[in-house]
N, C-alpha and C positions, 0 to 999 in steps of 0.2 A: 193538493193534498197537504196534510200536515196541520199543525195547530195554528189557529188564527185568533186574533184578539176580537173581543166584542166591541160594540159601539156605545150605545146609549147610557147604560148603567155605569160603565168604567168612565165615561166622560164626566158624568154627574158626581160621582164619588171620589175620583182621583185628580182630576183638573177641571173643575166647573169654570174656573176663570178663563181657560182656553178657549171656551166657546160662547157665542153670544147667548145660546140658549141650550137646553139639554139635547137638541137635535144634532146628529152628526153631520146633517147637510148644511149646518151653519158654523162649522168649525172655523174659526178665525183667530189666530193664524195658522191653522192647520198642523199643529204639533203632533195631535194624535194620529191623523192619517198617515203621516210620515213615519212616525214611530211604529205604528202597526205594520207598515210595509216592511221597515227595517228589521223588526223583530221577527216577522214571519220569514224574512230572508236568513236571519241568524238560525232560527230554530230548525228551519227545513233545509238549508243549504249548506250552512257553515258547520253545524253541530250535529243535529239529529240526522241530517241528509236522508230525511224520512222517505223520500221517493226512492231511495236505493237500499240503504242498509237496514232500515227499520223492519223491512219485510223479510230480511234474511235471518232466520232464526238462529243460525250458528255464527253469525257476525260477532266478534268479541267486542267491538265498540258499541253496536247496537245493544248488546246484552248488558254492557256496563252502564249505558245510558238508561236503559230500563231499570236497572238497579237503582239509578239515582232518582228515578221518579216514582218508585212504588214497587212493591214485591210482586213477582210474576204470579204467585199463588192466589193474589188477592184479586186477580183480574180474570174474567171469563175468557174462554178461546176466542170469542168474537172481538173482545177488547184487544187481546194480544195480538190479533192478526190485523187489526185496523191500524191504519197510519196516523189516525187522529188520537190525541192523548185525552184521557179522562180528565175531568176537572181537577181531581186531586193530583194527578200527574202534572198538569200544567202548573198548578200552584207551586208544587216542589221544584219544578225546572225553573220557573221565574226566580224563585227564592235562591236558587243555586247560581243562575247565570247573571242575574243582576248584579250582585255584589262582585263578580268575576269581571263584569264590563266595567264597573266603577274602578276597581283596582287596577285593571289593565290601562285604563284611560289616564288615571292619575300618575301611575308610574311612568308611563309613556311621556306625560307632559313634563314631568321632572327631569327625565332624560334629555328631552328635546331642549330644555332650557340650558342644561349643561353643554350640549352641542352648540348652542348659540353663542355662549360664552367662549368656547374653544375656537369657533370660527372667527370670531372678532379678535381673539388673542393671536391666532395665526396670521391674521391679515395684518395686523399691526406690527408683526416681526419684519415685514417688508423683505421677504426671502427673494433670492436670486440664485442664479447658477453658481456663482462664486462663493456665496455664503454656504450653499448646500455641499459644495465640495469640501469646504472647510470643516463643517460639521461632520461629514463622513471621515476625514482624516482624524478627528479626535473622538470618534465613536459616539457623537450625539445626534446622529441624523434622526429626525422625527418620523413617526409613523405616518403622519399626514402633514402636508405642506401645501400653502397657497403662494402661488407665484403669478405676478402679472407680466404681460408682454404682448407680443403680436404672433398670431398663429399663421404659419406658412408650412410649406412642403418642398421637398427636393423634385417630386415628380410632377407629372402632368395634371392639369385641373380635372375636376369631376363635375358633373351637372345634375341639378334637381329634375325630377320627372314631372312634376305638377305643371310647370309652364309650357310643357309640349304635349299634353293630353287634352283633347277636346272635352269640355265639360268641367275640367279641373282648372285649366289655364286662366279662366276668368274668375276663378275664386282665389288666386294667389293674393295674400294679403289679408284674407278673411279669416278671423278666429271665431268659431262658434260652438263652444263647448257645452255639453250636458252640465245640468246643476249637480252640485255636490251636497247631498242630503245632510251629511254630517256637519259640514260647516253651516248649513242654513239652521240646523237645530242649535248650534252654538251660538250664532247670531240672534236667533229667537230668544235663547236662554239669557243671553246678556242684555238685551233691550226690553224684554217683556216682564214687568213686574208680577204678572200673573203666572209666571213659570217659577215662582219662588219655592213652591212645594218640591219641585225636582232639584233645583239648585241648592236648596238648604239640605237636602238628602245627600247629595254629592260633597257638600262642605263637611257635614258631620262624619262622613265615613273616611274621607280622604284628605280634607283640609283644603281642597281646591275651591276657590270661590269665582264667581264671575268676572270680578275685578282683576283676576290673576290672568285672564285670557285676553290676548291682544286683539285689537280691531284691525282688520286687513280689508282695505278697499278693494271691491271688485272691478279691477281694471283690466281684467284677463278673460272674462267668460265671453263676452260679445264685443269684439273690437275690429276695427281695420288698422293694420300695421303697415308701414312703410317697407317695402322690399327693395333693397338697393340693386339686387341682381349682381352681374359681374361673375368673373371666374370663381369657383369655389374649390376649396380643398377637403370638405367633408359635407355629405349630405346623408340623411337617414329618413327612413319610412317606417311608419307604425300603422298598420291597418288593424282595425278592431271591429267586431260586430257588437252592436247594441241590440238588446232583444227585450221583449215584453216580460215584466213580472206579473205573472198571472196566478190568481189564487182564489179559493172559496172562503166566504166568511159566513159564519152563522151566528145570529144575534138573538138574544132572548129578549123579547119585547115585554113592556109593562104588563100586557094582559096574559103573559105566560106563552105565547106563540112564539115559535122560532122563525125568524126571517133568514132566508138563504140569499146572499149576495155575491155575485161573482166580480172580481176585480181584474182589470187588464191595464196595468200601468205601462205605457209606452216607453221603450228605450232605457229601462232602468237596470238591466244586467249588462255586463260586458266581458269579452275575453278577446285575447290577441290572436288574430288570424294569420298575420304576416308581419314579420320584422326583418329589416335588412339595412345595409349601410354601404356607401361608397366613400372611399377615402383616398386621397393622392398618397402616392409612395412617400416614404421619408418625412412623415408629418412631424412638425417640431414647433416648439415655442421659443421664440426670441425674447429674452427678458428685457427689461427696461435699459440694460447695458449692451443689448445686442448679442449677448451670449446664448448659444443655442441649448435647449433641453429637449431630448428625443421623447415623444409620448406614446405610450402602449395604451391603446384604447380598451375598454371592456368589449367582451364578444357581443356581437348582436344576435343573440340566440334566446330571446325570451319567449319564443313560441315553442312550447314543449307538450308532449302528450302526458307528462306526469303531473300536471297541474300548472297553475299560474306561477310564474317567476315574478321577481321584483319589477317594478316599472322601468323601463329603459332609462339609464341615469341621464343621458344628454338632453332629454326632453324636460328635465327638471320637474318632474311630476311630484305631487303630494305623495305621500307614502300610501301604500295599499293597506288601509286600516283594517278592512275585512280580512284579508288573508293573514295579517300580522295577528289578529285576535284569535284566528283559528290556530296558527302556530303556537300561540301563548296557551291555549286550552290543551293542545296536544302535549306541550312541555310540562304544564303544572296541574292540568286537571281542574276539578271543581271540588267543592264541599257540599255535601247534601245530607241533611239530617245528622250532622256532626260527623260524617264519614268522608273520606278522600274517595273520589271517583276517577280512576285512570283512563284519561282519553288519549293515551300515546298512540294508538292506532287509528285515530281520526284521520280520514283520507285528505288529500290535497285539495285546496280550493280550486274549483275549475271555473266558476263565474264569480265575478265581483262587481262592485260599483264603477261606473266610467271613471277614468283617470282625469284629474285636473292638472293640466300641464302649463307651465308659465315661462319656458325658456324664451328669451327674447330672439332666439335664432329661428323660431318656428315660422315658416312662410305660409302655411295653410293648415287649418284645423277645421274640417267641415264634415257634415253628415250628408249622406246620400238621400236623394229624393224618393228613391224606390228601395225596396228591401234588399235587393241583391246588387246594389251598388251603383245604380244609374246616376249619372250627374249631366245636367244640360242635354238630355236625350240620348248621351253616349251610354249603351249598355255594357260596353267593354272596358269601362275604366278600371275595374278591379283587375282583369287580366293583363291590360296594358301596363298598369303600374307595377305589378308583381314582375312582369317580364322585363321591365326596365331596370330592376333592381337585382336580377338573377342572371349568372353566367350560364347556367343550364336551366333545365325545366324548374320552374318555381314550385315550392311545396307550401301548402295552406293547411291550417289546422282545422279539422273538422270537430266541433263540440256539439254532441246532440243535445245537451241540456239547453243550449240556445236555440234550438229549432223546434223542440216538443215541450208542450207545457209542463207535462209530469212525466216521471219515469215509466208509468204504466200506460201512457198514451201510446197506442199501436203504431208502430213505424217500421220502416225498413232499414233505417240507418242510425242505429243506437250505440255504435261503438266510435270511441274517440280514435282518431287516426290522422295522419298527413296524406293529402291527396293533392293532385294537380289542380289548376284553376277550372278547367272544363268539367272535371269529375265533381269538384266542389259545387259549381253552378248546378249541375244536373241533380246532385243529391239535395240541394237547398230547394229546388224547384218541387221535387217529389216530396220532401218533408214538409213543406208549406201546405201542400195538398192534403197529406196525410193528417197533419194537426188540425187543420180545419174541419176535416171530416170526422175526426176521433176524439178531440179534446173535450174533457168534461167541463172545462172552465168557460161555460157558455150560457146556457139557459139557467135561470129565468132572466138574467140581467141582459143577455145578448141574444139575438136571433142568430141562429147557425148560418143562414144564408147572408149574413152581413160580415161574418169573420174575415172571409177572403178579401173584402174591401178595406179592412182594417190593417192588413198586413204591412203596407207600406208606411202607415202611421206608427205602428208598433215597434217595427224592426227596421234597422238600416245598417249600412256600412260607414265606418268613421275613418276618414283619411287624415293623417297628421304627418306633416313633412317638415324637416328642419334643413337649413342650408347655411354653412358658415363660409364667407367669401374669404378668398386669399388676402392676407395683410390685415385681418380684423383684430382690433384691440380686444384682448381677452384676458380673464382671470382664470387660472386652472387650479383646481384642487386634485391632488393626487398623493400616491405614496412614492416618495424619493427613494430610488435604489441605485446601487452601482451595477452597471451592466457588465457584460463580458469584455467590452472594450475599455473599461474602467472609467467611463463617463457616468454622470448622473442622469437617470431618466425618470419621468413620472408615469406611473403605472396605476391601475386601479387599487384602492385601499383594500385592507383586509375586510373580511365579512363582518367583523366586530372589534372594537378595540380591545387591546389587553388580552387578547386570546379568548374573549368571552363568547358564549353562545348568542349568535345573532337573533334567536327566537326569544331571548331574554328581554323584556321590555326595559330593563335597567341598563342594558348594554348599549354603549354609544356607538353609532353606525355612521360611517361617512361613505360616500360614493364618488366616483370620478365625475368631475364637473368641468364643463367649459362655459364660463359665464361671460355674456357680452359686456365690453367695457372693462375699466379697471376698478371695479369695486365689487363688493359681496352683498349689495343690498337686495338683490333679487334672491340669493341663497338664503339670506336671513328671512325674507318674506315667505319663502317656501317653508322654512321651519315654523314660522308663526301660524301659517295656514295648517300645518301638521297638528300644532296645538290646538287649533280650533277643531280639527276633526276629531282628535282624542277627547276633547271636552264634550263635543256632540255625542260620542259614544258613551261617555260617563253619564251624561243626562238620560240617554236611553236606558242605561243600566239601572238608574234611580227609578225610572217609569216602570221597568220590569219588576224591581224589588217591591215598589209600593203596590203595583197591581197584584203580585203574588201574595203580598201581605194582607191585602183586602179580600183575598179569597177568589181573585180573578172573576169580579162581578161581571155577569152577563155572558160568560164563556159557555159555549155549548160543544159538546164532542161532536 
């Protein structure tokens, strides 16, 4: 459901150089297919959430969005009840959201560059426990500090779960991450001269040029890492579900006919199912002089029914740019036809793009071979992993949007809630059968009797575990505070620096980090990857603005 971009005419008029011919089947290097999918995700999931709110006539945000894309009295009752936008509405929406994406991307890039400078400055201060105590005494304790040392703990060791579970233990050391589409668009924009139409648009509106964007080597997506093993003081697990991005596309052909194509892009959406941590009692950092600093870790509670939280900080994930942009829209709204549109009631994001995680302490990051978590023939991996990290019955998040292609797909489990592993598996099996039987994202591109066989290809469980051995040389970023005992400890930084709104793309934001080794190179790399993500979003915004400005050629309601 929801608005989708067209193919042939848009390719010829907006980006002829991105294709070898005018045919969408020969797109090379696939800028437009990736952009179509991401735009569809933004319009339907992040902003319009057409599958939910557009159909609710009294929903204030849906009404505000309708106001942004055309007067209600200009539309027929059939158009108003449809989840697909008219061509005029699609034009206005692209003209509103395209510039917003470019502005968000550019402001986020400028902020990230300030964060990079601050990280370098903090590291060069070479702070330790003694210096922090002196700074506290004279009232100059910083809001964020970086300290090098060795990680240890007073209490007993903890152990990772992956090495003990059949199907996972032979995957320890394997990193197999999903692609990051925004980073791929940024790479394409930097190296492909035929993308100049879009990069020039971004530069004209924001001042950000391709040469301003760093190049980051991909040594993190598909690699084998050496896992030293040994006793650990901290282990952490993140379980996510990757699901299909399914949508209908209508294309106006040269002869005037409308071609309907169904797309089912595997493993493009993600949400966190389970997140937990085991840590030794009395965790501390012994600085380079051997002085101890207690550590207060961020809570391991990113799995929430109210929407996606920030990525777990210890995994050193790139920022969740999709959720950040939604928060930006909620905070600042958009401008359409010279008028401000309030989007403050936009709901929380519940699905996003898969995280890209680069912590050197990650010991496994793999995707299951079957939809419901099977690895190496073990159908119980999900349950066993969650139980290994739970002192009581584990709770998993059920997110129906990850199991049903559309909001109006008939199904029995349409409410977000926390459930036990057995109930989760039963609901997932039932939802798979219901979606296969009832989804409209099927013919003419797919035969319904083939959908069940596609489930394992389209959906999976992603297991990511990190483990920090006792005595590891580390660099910690945190907020130094004096605790009740009068000692300095490092705790999670404020949500944003200087008391600013964390949803403001200009506000500097730092998160608690434990980096492998005595350096900040990997943290700087994460920031550079963030810049690439934001630039990819800005390029996407340029495409939207140009597409809308050209009258959305080929778009069909």
